[in-house]
C-alpha positions in Angstrom: -69.5 148.8 55.3 -68.2 148.9 51.7 -65.6 146.1 52.5 -68.3 144.0 53.9 -70.5 144.5 50.9 -68.0 143.6 48.3 -67.6 139.9 49.1 -71.5 139.5 49.0 -71.7 141.1 45.7 -69.0 139.0 44.3 -70.5 135.7 45.8 -73.8 136.6 44.1 -72.0 137.4 40.9 -70.2 134.1 40.9 -73.6 132.2 41.5 -75.3 134.3 38.8 -72.5 133.5 36.3 -72.7 129.7 37.0 -76.5 129.7 36.6 -76.7 131.9 33.5 -73.9 130.1 31.7 -75.1 126.6 32.7 -78.6 127.2 31.6 -77.3 128.9 28.4 -75.2 126.0 27.5 -78.0 123.5 28.1 -80.3 125.5 25.8 -77.5 125.9 23.2 -76.7 122.1 23.4 -80.4 121.2 23.2 -80.7 123.0 19.9 -77.3 121.6 18.6 -77.7 117.9 19.7 -81.5 117.3 19.3 -82.8 115.5 16.2 -85.1 118.5 15.5 -81.9 120.8 15.6 -78.5 119.9 14.2 -78.3 116.4 15.5 -74.7 116.8 16.7 -74.8 113.7 19.0 -71.1 113.8 20.1 -71.3 115.0 23.7 -67.9 113.7 24.9 -66.0 115.1 21.9 -68.0 118.4 22.4 -66.8 118.5 26.0 -63.2 118.2 24.7 -63.9 121.3 22.5 -65.1 123.1 25.5 -61.9 122.5 27.4 -60.0 123.4 24.3 -61.6 126.8 24.2 -61.1 127.2 28.1 -57.4 126.2 27.7 -56.9 128.8 24.9 -58.5 131.5 27.1 -56.2 130.5 29.8 -53.1 130.6 27.7 -54.0 134.0 26.4 -54.6 135.2 29.9 -51.2 134.0 31.2 -49.4 135.4 28.0 -50.9 138.8 28.5 -50.1 139.0 32.1 -53.8 139.0 33.2 -53.3 135.9 35.5 -50.2 134.3 37.0 -49.3 130.7 36.8 -48.7 129.1 40.0 -47.1 125.8 40.7 -49.2 122.6 41.1 -47.6 119.1 40.9 -48.0 117.5 37.4 -49.0 114.3 38.9 -51.8 116.0 40.9 -53.2 117.7 37.8 -53.0 114.4 35.9 -54.8 112.6 38.7 -57.4 115.2 38.8 -58.0 115.3 35.0 -58.5 111.4 35.0 -61.1 111.8 37.7 -62.8 114.7 35.9 -62.9 112.8 32.6 -64.3 109.7 34.3 -67.0 111.9 35.5 -68.0 113.3 32.2 -67.8 109.8 30.6 -69.7 108.2 33.4 -72.5 110.8 33.2 -72.8 110.2 29.4 -72.9 106.4 29.8 -75.4 106.7 32.7 -77.6 108.9 30.5 -77.4 106.3 27.6 -77.9 103.1 29.6 -80.3 104.3 32.2 -83.8 105.7 32.2 -84.2 109.5 32.5 -85.8 109.0 36.0 -82.8 106.9 37.2 -80.4 109.4 35.7 -82.1 112.3 37.7 -82.0 110.2 40.9 -78.3 109.5 40.5 -77.7 113.3 40.1 -79.7 114.0 43.3 -77.7 111.4 45.1 -74.6 113.4 44.7 -75.7 115.7 47.5 -75.4 113.1 50.2 -72.4 111.7 48.7 -70.6 114.9 48.7 -71.7 115.4 52.3 -70.3 112.0 53.3 -67.1 112.5 51.4 -66.5 116.0 52.9 -67.1 114.4 56.4 -64.7 111.5 55.7 -62.0 113.6 54.0 -62.2 116.9 55.9 -64.1 116.0 59.0 -66.8 118.5 58.1 -70.0 118.4 60.2 -73.4 119.4 59.4 -76.1 120.8 61.6 -79.7 119.5 61.7 -81.0 122.6 59.8 -78.6 122.1 57.0 -79.4 118.4 56.6 -83.0 119.0 56.7 -83.0 121.7 54.0 -80.8 119.4 51.9 -83.5 116.7 52.1 -86.2 119.3 51.2 -84.2 120.3 48.1 -83.5 116.8 46.9 -87.2 115.9 47.5 -88.5 119.0 45.6 -86.2 118.4 42.6 -87.1 114.7 42.7 -90.9 115.5 42.4 -90.3 117.8 39.4 -87.8 115.7 37.5 -88.0 112.0 38.3 -90.5 110.0 36.1 -89.9 106.6 35.0 -87.3 104.6 36.9 -85.5 101.5 35.3 -82.3 100.0 36.6 -79.9 97.6 35.0 -76.5 96.4 36.0 -74.3 98.3 33.6 -76.2 101.5 33.9 -76.1 101.3 37.8 -72.3 100.8 37.7 -71.8 103.8 35.3 -74.0 105.9 37.5 -71.9 105.0 40.7 -68.6 105.8 38.9 -70.1 109.2 37.7 -71.5 109.9 41.1 -68.2 109.2 42.9 -66.0 110.9 40.4 -68.1 114.0 40.1 -68.3 114.4 44.0 -64.5 113.8 44.2 -63.7 116.2 41.5 -65.8 119.0 43.1 -64.3 118.5 46.6 -60.7 118.4 45.0 -61.2 121.7 43.3 -61.7 123.4 46.7 -58.8 121.5 48.2 -56.3 122.5 45.5 -57.2 126.1 45.8 -56.6 126.0 49.5 -53.6 123.7 49.5 -51.7 125.6 46.7 -53.2 129.2 47.4 -54.1 129.2 43.7 -57.2 131.2 42.2 -60.0 129.4 40.4 -59.0 130.6 36.9 -55.3 129.8 37.4 -56.2 126.2 38.5 -58.6 125.8 35.5 -56.0 127.0 33.2 -53.7 124.2 34.3 -56.2 121.4 34.2 -58.0 122.4 31.0 -55.2 121.6 28.6 -54.8 118.0 30.0 -58.6 117.3 29.9 -58.8 118.9 26.5 -56.1 116.7 25.0 -57.4 113.5 26.5 -61.0 114.2 25.7 -60.2 115.1 22.0 -58.3 111.8 21.6 -60.7 109.6 23.4 -64.0 111.4 22.8 -64.7 110.3 19.2 -64.4 106.6 20.3 -66.6 107.0 23.3 -69.3 108.9 21.2 -69.0 106.2 18.6 -69.6 103.5 21.2 -72.6 105.6 22.6 -74.5 106.3 19.4 -72.7 104.4 16.5 -71.9 107.7 14.5 -68.7 108.8 13.6 -67.8 112.6 14.1 -65.7 112.5 10.9 -68.9 111.8 8.8 -70.9 114.6 10.3 -72.3 117.0 7.8 -71.1 120.5 9.3 -73.3 123.5 8.5 -73.0 127.1 9.3 -75.7 126.8 12.0 -74.0 123.8 13.5 -70.6 125.6 13.6 -72.2 128.6 15.1 -73.9 126.6 18.0 -70.6 124.6 18.6 -68.7 128.0 19.0 -71.6 129.3 21.2 -71.6 126.2 23.4 -67.7 126.5 23.7 -68.0 130.1 24.6 -70.6 129.5 27.3 -68.4 126.6 28.5 -65.5 129.0 29.4 -67.8 131.0 31.7 -69.5 127.7 33.0 -66.2 126.2 33.9 -64.7 129.4 35.4 -67.9 129.9 37.5 -67.8 126.4 38.8 -64.2 126.6 40.0 -65.0 130.1 41.5 -68.1 128.9 43.3 -66.5 125.8 44.8 -63.5 127.9 45.9 -65.6 130.4 47.7 -68.2 128.1 49.2 -68.2 124.3 49.3 -68.9 121.3 47.1 -72.1 120.8 49.1 -73.4 124.3 48.6 -72.5 124.1 44.9 -74.5 120.8 44.6 -77.6 122.3 46.7 -78.0 125.8 44.9 -76.9 124.1 41.6 -80.3 122.6 41.5 -81.7 126.1 40.8 -80.3 125.5 37.3 -82.6 122.5 37.0 -85.6 124.6 37.9 -84.5 127.3 35.4 -84.0 124.7 32.6 -87.6 123.4 33.2 -89.1 126.9 33.1 -87.1 127.9 30.0 -87.9 124.6 28.3 -91.5 125.3 28.9 -91.2 128.8 27.5 -88.9 128.2 24.5 -89.5 124.5 23.5 -93.2 124.1 24.5 -92.2 121.3 26.9 -94.9 120.1 29.2 -95.2 121.7 32.8 -97.6 120.0 35.0 -98.9 120.8 38.4 -96.5 118.1 39.8 -93.5 120.0 38.2 -94.7 123.3 39.6 -95.1 121.9 43.1 -91.7 120.3 43.1 -90.0 123.5 41.9 -91.7 125.4 44.6 -90.6 122.9 47.2 -86.9 122.9 45.8 -86.8 126.7 45.9 -88.1 126.7 49.5 -85.3 124.1 50.3 -82.7 126.3 48.7 -83.8 129.4 50.7 -83.9 127.4 54.0 -80.3 126.0 53.2 -78.9 129.5 52.4 -80.5 130.7 55.8 -79.1 127.7 57.7 -75.6 128.1 56.3 -75.6 131.8 57.1 -76.9 131.1 60.6 -74.1 128.5 61.2 -71.5 131.1 60.1 -72.8 133.8 62.5 -72.9 131.2 65.3 -69.3 130.2 64.6 -68.2 133.9 64.5 -70.0 134.5 67.9 -68.4 131.4 69.5 -65.0 132.5 68.4 -65.5 136.0 69.6 -66.8 134.7 73.1 -63.8 132.3 73.3 -61.5 135.4 72.6 -63.1 137.4 75.3 -63.0 134.6 77.8 -59.2 134.1 77.1 -58.7 137.9 77.5 -60.6 137.7 80.9 -58.6 134.8 82.1 -55.4 136.7 81.2 -56.4 139.7 83.2 -57.4 137.5 86.1 -54.1 135.8 86.2 -52.3 139.0 86.1 -54.3 140.3 89.1 -53.6 137.0 91.0 -50.0 137.3 90.2 -49.8 141.1 91.4 -51.8 140.2 94.5 -49.3 137.4 95.3 -46.3 139.7 95.3 -45.1 141.1 98.7 -44.8 144.8 99.5 -41.0 144.4 99.3 -41.2 142.8 95.9 -43.4 145.9 94.7 -40.9 148.3 96.2 -38.1 146.5 94.7 -39.9 146.5 91.3 -40.7 150.3 91.6 -37.0 151.0 92.5 -35.8 148.9 89.4 -38.4 150.7 87.2 
C-alpha cells in the first residue's frame, strides 16, 4: 500500500509545485512589469535571466553530485532550444500584436494542437470521455478569459508560430526523457544554458522591437532588483515542475490541468489587485474546474481499463498455454508415457 501511495503523492506534489510557482511568477511579474509597479518591460530578456538562474542551479547540482549528467546529443539540445526560444518569442509577439481575446484563444487552441501532434507523432488515441472533457475545459476557460477578439495578419502568423512551437516543445520534453532515460531536472540542466545564452544575446533586441525601450537605460532600483531575483527564483521551480509534470504525465494533461493556473490567476488578481470578477468569469471558472475534474476521472478510468485488458490478456494467454499442454499430453501414446517415465 505504501508503494502505491508514493507515486500519487509525488504526482500531486509536482502539480502543486507547477501551479504555485506559475501563479507566483505571474504575480511577481505583474508587479515588476506593470506601469504602476516598476515598469520593467523586457519580457524576453527577463526569460533569459530565468534560464540563467536555472542553469546556475543545475551546474551547482551537478558539481555537488546531487544530480548526474547523462548524454544527450548536442544537436538535439540546440534544436530543442531553438524551438523553445521561438515559442517564447512568438508568445511575446502574439501578445503585442493581437488583442487580449485572440491571445487567450490562441493559448486555448494549444490543447487540440497538442492532441493532434501526439496522434501524428506517437499514434496516441483519445477516448470520447477525454475529448469531451477537453472541450468542456476549453469552453469554460474561454468564457472567463476571452473578451474582445481582433485579428491581423502579422499577429495571426506569430500566434501560429507560438502555438506550434510551444506544443512541439512540450511533446519533445516527454520524448527526450523516455528516449535517453534522463530525469526532468537533468534534461533541464542541459537545455537551460543554451536557452539562457541565446535569450540574453537576442532578448534586448526583441524587447526593443516590442516596446521601443532599451534595457541599458532602465533605471534599476532596489525594489526592481528584488522582484527580478524573486521572478528568477520562482522560474527555477516553474521550469523544474514543467519538465517534471510532462515527464510524468503527457503534454495534453499538462495543457488541460495547466488551465487551473488561469483560474488561480483570475482569483488572485481579484483579491490582490482589485481586478474585476464578473458573473461570466465565475461561471467560466466553474465550468473549467468541472471539465478538469472530468478529465482527471476519464484519464484514470482509461488507465484502469488498460490495466484490466492487459491482465485479461495475460490470463487468456496462460489459459491457452495450459490447454496446449493438455492437448499435447493427451496426444501421447501409453508407450510414449512409459518411455518418458523410464527416462525420468
